[in-house]
N, C-alpha and C positions, 0 to 999 in steps of 0.2 A: 537236211532240210530247214532253213529257219523259217519259223512261223511268219505267216503275212500279215497278221493282226497288228503286231506291233508297230511294223512300217506304215500301215493304214493309219494306225491311232497317231503317230507322229506327224503324218501329212495332215491329216484332219486338224491337228493342234494349229498347226502353221497357219490354216484358213481361219481357225478361231482366235480371237483375241482375248477373252476372259480368262485371267490368269486360274481362278479357283475352279473353273469349268475344265481347263485344261488339266489341273493336276487331276481332277476325277476321272479324265479319260485315260491319263498315264496310269492311275491305280487300277481301273478297272482293266486296261490292257495287261497289265502286270498279275493280273488274277486275282486281285480283291473281290470281294463279294460284296453286293449292295444288301443290307436289311433295311426293311421298313418297319418302322415300330408303329405298332396298332392300338395298344393300350394307353389310356391317357398316363400311366406311370413310364411307359417306356419314351412317350413323346416328351415328357417333361425332362428325363434323364438324358436323352438327346438333347435337348435346349440347354441343359446346364452342363455339358461337356464343352472344352475350347474348341470354337469353330473354325474351320477351314485349315486344321492343324492335324498333322499327321502324330499321334500320341500312342507311345508303348504302354502296354497294360499287362501285368503279369497276374498269373493265376494258376495255383498246383503246379508251379514250375515251369510254365510255359508263357512264351510272350507273344501277343496278338498285337497288332497295330490297327489304330483305327482313326477314322478320318470322319468328322460329323459334318453334316451340310443341314442345318436345322430348316432354313429356307426352302429346300427340296424335300425335307422330311426322309433324307436316308443316312445312313450310315455304313462306311465302306471299312470291311475287315479284312485282313491279309494276315498271312505267316511271316516269319523272318525271311524265308526264302522269296516269297512275294514281294515285301519290302525291299530287299535286295534288287529284284528284277525291277523294281519301281525307279531305284536311284540310277539304275544304268539307263532307262528309259528317258528320265528326266535330264541326264547328264547329255545323252544324245540332242534332246530337244532343245538344251542351251546351246550347245555347240551349233547347231542348225540355224538358230535364232542370231547366234553372232556372226556366222557366215551370211547370213540374210542382211543384218544390219550392215556390216562392211561393204556389201554389194550396193546397198543403196547409198552409203557415203561415196563409194566410187563413182556410181552413177552421176550423183550430185556435183562431185568434183569434174568430171568430164564434161559436164554442161557448161561449167564454168571455164573450161580449157585448161583445167589445172590449176595449178597456184600463180602462173603467169597470165592467165586469162583475163587479168582485172585490168589491163593496158595499164602497168606502171603503178597501180594503186600501192603496191605494197615497196616501192621504191624510196630513195634517199629523202624525199619531201614529205613522207608519211608521218616521220618522227617530228 
């Protein structure tokens, strides 16, 4: 049985508009854990990291993936497996967005009656 959380996360993203928030939602759905810095040194380190980007960090032969968001005072941390899961969710999200964009374009075209709905606008006299 597939987990319900990812489907709900993707559905929630479709209602949300902010790119960084949607990325954070997908990361959380993939299993990334949120770390909140508490000391001034941790907060300074969070602010010095690249913001809103997933970066791999290797230590002692292990790689973890980090996503810093100083504006929300949070750091999301995940494993290789969780990062791969995030990539799958992100792909699904982009496919769904493409489908919705295409549906919106089709709806707009239908309002105009297709390409011929402009009563000869595209006819020989147009050029």
